C-alpha positions as CSV (number, residue, x, y, z in Angstrom):
1,H,-28.2,15.5,12.9
2,N,-26.8,19.2,13.8
3,S,-23.4,17.6,14.1
4,W,-23.3,15.6,11.0
5,S,-25.2,18.5,8.8
6,R,-21.9,20.8,10.0
7,R,-19.5,18.3,8.5
8,E,-21.3,18.2,5.3
9,Q,-21.0,22.0,5.2
10,L,-17.3,21.7,6.1
11,D,-16.9,19.2,3.5
12,A,-18.5,21.5,1.0
13,I,-16.2,24.6,1.5
14,G,-12.9,22.1,1.6
15,F,-12.6,21.6,5.0
16,V,-9.4,18.9,5.4
17,W,-9.5,16.8,8.3
18,D,-6.6,14.5,8.1
19,V,-3.6,17.3,7.7
20,Q,-1.0,14.0,7.4
21,Q,-2.7,12.8,4.6
22,L,-2.6,16.1,2.5
23,R,0.9,16.7,3.7
24,F,1.5,13.1,1.8
25,A,-0.9,13.7,-1.1
26,K,1.4,16.8,-2.1
27,F,4.2,15.0,-1.5
28,C,3.0,12.3,-4.0
29,S,1.9,14.9,-6.4
30,A,5.8,16.9,-5.9
31,L,7.4,13.2,-7.0
32,K,4.7,12.3,-9.7
33,L,5.8,15.5,-11.3
34,Y,9.2,15.4,-10.9
35,G,9.3,11.9,-12.7
36,Q,7.5,13.1,-15.4
37,I,9.9,15.8,-16.2
38,E,13.2,14.0,-15.5
39,Q,11.1,11.3,-17.6
40,K,10.7,14.0,-20.5
41,L,14.4,15.0,-20.6
42,S,15.5,11.5,-20.7
43,I,13.5,10.4,-23.6
44,Q,15.1,13.7,-25.5
45,Q,18.7,12.9,-24.0
46,T,18.9,9.1,-24.5
47,S,17.5,6.6,-27.0
48,L,15.4,5.3,-24.1
49,S,11.5,4.6,-24.7
50,A,9.4,6.3,-22.1
51,A,8.5,2.5,-20.9
52,A,11.7,1.8,-20.1
53,T,12.5,5.5,-18.0
54,K,9.3,4.8,-16.2
55,S,10.9,1.7,-14.8
56,V,14.1,3.6,-13.3
57,P,13.8,4.4,-9.8
58,L,13.7,8.2,-8.7
59,K,16.7,10.5,-7.7
60,I,16.0,13.7,-6.0
61,P,19.2,15.9,-4.7
62,S,18.7,16.2,-1.2
63,K,18.7,20.1,-1.6
64,F,16.1,20.3,-4.6
65,V,13.6,22.7,-4.2
66,I,10.7,23.2,-6.3
67,P,11.2,25.9,-9.0
68,R,9.0,28.8,-9.9
69,S,8.8,27.6,-13.2
70,S,5.9,27.2,-15.9
71,Q,6.6,23.6,-15.6
72,W,5.3,23.2,-12.3
73,P,1.9,24.2,-10.3
74,N,2.2,27.4,-8.5
75,R,1.2,25.5,-5.4
76,L,4.4,23.7,-5.4
77,W,6.9,26.5,-6.1
78,G,9.4,26.6,-3.2
79,Y,8.8,23.2,-1.8
80,R,11.9,21.6,-0.2
81,L,11.0,18.1,-2.3
82,G,14.7,16.9,-1.6
83,E,14.1,17.9,2.5
84,R,11.0,15.8,2.5
85,C,12.7,12.5,0.5
86,T,15.3,12.3,3.1
87,Q,12.8,13.0,5.9
88,V,10.7,9.8,4.3
89,R,14.0,7.8,4.2
90,Q,15.7,8.4,7.3
91,K,12.5,9.2,10.0
92,Q,9.8,7.7,8.2
93,L,7.7,10.6,7.7
94,Y,4.3,9.7,6.7
95,V,5.2,6.4,6.0
96,K,5.5,4.8,9.5
97,G,3.3,1.5,10.1
98,R,2.0,2.6,6.5
99,P,2.8,-0.3,4.0
100,D,0.1,0.6,2.0
101,R,1.8,4.0,1.2
102,L,5.3,2.8,0.7
103,K,3.3,0.9,-2.1
104,A,2.0,4.3,-2.9
105,L,5.8,5.9,-3.0
106,A,7.2,3.0,-5.0
107,E,4.4,2.7,-7.5
108,L,6.0,6.6,-8.4
109,G,9.5,5.2,-8.4
110,F,10.4,6.2,-5.1
111,Y,12.0,3.7,-2.8
112,I,13.0,3.7,1.0
113,S,16.2,1.6,1.7
114,G,16.6,-1.9,0.3
115,G,13.9,-0.6,-2.1
116,N,11.6,-3.1,-3.4
117,D,12.5,-6.0,-1.6
118,D,12.1,-4.2,1.4
119,L,8.3,-3.0,0.2
120,K,7.7,-6.9,-0.9
121,W,8.8,-7.9,2.9
122,L,6.1,-5.2,4.4
123,E,3.3,-6.6,2.2
124,V,4.3,-10.0,3.3
125,V,4.5,-9.2,7.2
126,H,1.5,-7.0,7.3
127,A,-0.5,-9.6,5.8
128,A,1.2,-12.6,7.9
129,A,0.0,-10.0,10.9
130,V,-3.7,-9.6,10.2
131,Y,-3.8,-13.6,9.6
132,S,-2.1,-14.3,13.0
133,Q,-4.6,-11.9,14.7
134,M,-7.6,-13.8,12.7
135,N,-6.0,-17.0,13.8
136,R,-3.9,-16.9,16.5
137,N,-1.3,-18.4,14.5
138,L,0.5,-18.7,11.2
139,D,0.0,-21.9,10.1
140,V,-1.1,-20.7,7.0
141,P,-2.1,-23.6,3.8
142,T,0.2,-22.8,0.6
143,K,-2.9,-22.1,-1.6
144,F,-3.8,-19.4,0.9
145,V,-4.5,-16.0,-0.8
146,V,-6.0,-12.6,0.5
147,P,-9.7,-12.8,0.0
148,A,-11.4,-9.3,-1.4
149,P,-14.7,-9.1,0.8
150,P,-17.6,-10.8,-0.2
151,R,-20.2,-8.9,-2.3
152,R,-23.7,-9.8,-1.1
153,V,-26.1,-8.8,-4.0
154,L,-29.9,-8.7,-3.0
155,D,-33.2,-7.9,-4.1
156,C,-33.9,-4.5,-2.3
157,D,-37.6,-3.4,-1.3
158,L,-37.8,0.4,-2.0
159,H,-40.3,1.9,-0.4
160,N,-42.4,-1.2,0.0
161,A,-43.3,-0.4,-3.7
162,P,-44.9,-3.8,-5.8
163,E,-42.9,-7.0,-7.4
164,E,-41.8,-4.6,-10.0
165,G,-40.0,-1.7,-8.1
166,K,-37.7,-4.1,-6.6
167,S,-33.9,-3.3,-7.4
168,S,-30.6,-4.8,-6.6
169,C,-28.3,-3.4,-4.2
170,I,-24.7,-4.8,-2.3
171,V,-25.0,-5.1,1.4
172,G,-22.1,-4.8,3.6
173,S,-19.4,-2.3,3.4
174,D,-15.8,-3.0,2.5
175,D,-14.6,-0.7,5.8
176,A,-15.7,-3.7,8.3
177,W,-13.4,-6.1,6.6
178,P,-10.2,-7.1,7.9
179,W,-7.7,-7.4,5.1
180,P,-6.6,-3.4,3.2
181,E,-7.6,-3.1,0.2
182,Y,-3.8,-2.7,-1.1
183,L,-3.5,-6.8,-0.1
184,W,-6.1,-8.3,-1.9
185,G,-5.3,-11.2,-4.0
186,F,-1.9,-11.4,-2.2
187,P,-0.8,-15.0,-2.5
188,L,0.3,-15.0,1.4
189,G,0.7,-19.0,1.7
190,Q,2.8,-19.4,-1.7
191,R,4.8,-16.2,0.2
192,L,5.3,-17.9,3.3
193,R,6.2,-21.5,1.9
194,D,8.9,-19.5,-0.1
195,I,10.2,-18.4,3.1
196,R,10.2,-21.4,4.5
197,V,11.8,-23.8,1.9
198,K,13.6,-21.5,-0.1
199,G,14.7,-18.4,2.9
200,Y,13.3,-15.9,0.3
201,Y,13.4,-12.0,2.2
202,L,16.1,-14.1,4.7
203,R,19.4,-13.0,4.0
204,G,21.6,-9.8,4.2
205,K,21.5,-7.5,6.9
206,Q,17.6,-7.8,7.6
207,A,17.3,-11.5,8.0
208,D,17.8,-12.0,11.9
209,V,15.2,-9.0,12.3
210,R,12.7,-10.7,9.9
211,K,12.9,-13.9,12.0
212,R,12.1,-12.3,14.9
213,Q,9.6,-10.9,13.6
214,L,7.6,-14.3,12.1
215,D,8.5,-15.8,15.4
216,A,6.4,-13.4,16.9
217,L,3.5,-14.0,15.0
218,G,3.9,-17.2,15.4
219,F,5.4,-19.1,12.2
220,I,5.6,-22.9,12.0
221,W,9.1,-23.0,10.9
222,E,8.6,-26.9,10.3
223,P,4.9,-27.8,10.1
224,K,3.4,-31.3,10.4
225,R,3.1,-32.9,6.8
226,G,0.0,-34.5,7.9
227,R,-1.8,-31.6,9.3
228,R,-0.7,-29.0,6.2
229,R,-2.3,-31.7,3.4
230,Q,-5.2,-31.8,5.3
231,S,-5.5,-27.6,5.9
232,E,-5.0,-27.2,2.4
233,K,-8.1,-29.4,1.4
C-alpha cells in the first residue's frame, strides 16, 4: 500500500516514469507545430487549401533547430528537430519495434523510407505476428478482421444495496487483450489474400525480406481450397 501511495504522490508532482515516451511526445509536438507553421506559409504563398497542404509530407532540413520565436513555445527553443528526424529515419530512434509510433508519425506527415507503403506493411506484419502467435499458423480466413476487446456489461451490486441500487458496469480490461488498439478493425484476412493473389507489398527492393518475414510466421502461400471455404463459414 505504501509503495502505491508513493507512486500516486510522484504522479501528482508530474514524475516521468517513461523517459523515452516523454522524448517521443516532445518530438511529435515539434513535428506537429512545424507542420502547422509550414501549412500556414503554404496557404499564404499558394492557392492550395488547408486540406490539400495537410496531405503533403513534412520536409524538415537535417540541420533545422527550433528558433527562439513567438511561433514556438519556450520549451522547444533550441530543439534539434532536423537532427532528431535523421536519427528516427536512419537509426529508428523512438520507433524500433513500435509500429504504433510509426503510425502516429505518419498521421503528422512524417514518413520513414518508403513512407506509406512501409507503414502499411508494418501493420500487416504486426497483425500477422499476433495471429501466428495465437493460432500457431498464418492460415487466416479472408474475412478475418482484427477484433476489438469484448465489452462485458453486467449489473453490479453496489455495496449489497437493494435492487434499485444496482448499476451497470463494464467488466474486464483492454490491457489483457492481445491485439494492440491501433490494429482493431484491421482487415488482416483481406490484406493477406491480396499478398497471395495480387502480390501486394512484394514488389521492389523489400520483396525478398518481406517474403522471408511471412515464411517465418508460417504464411500459407497456397491454402487448400476446401479448408479455406470451411474456415470462412
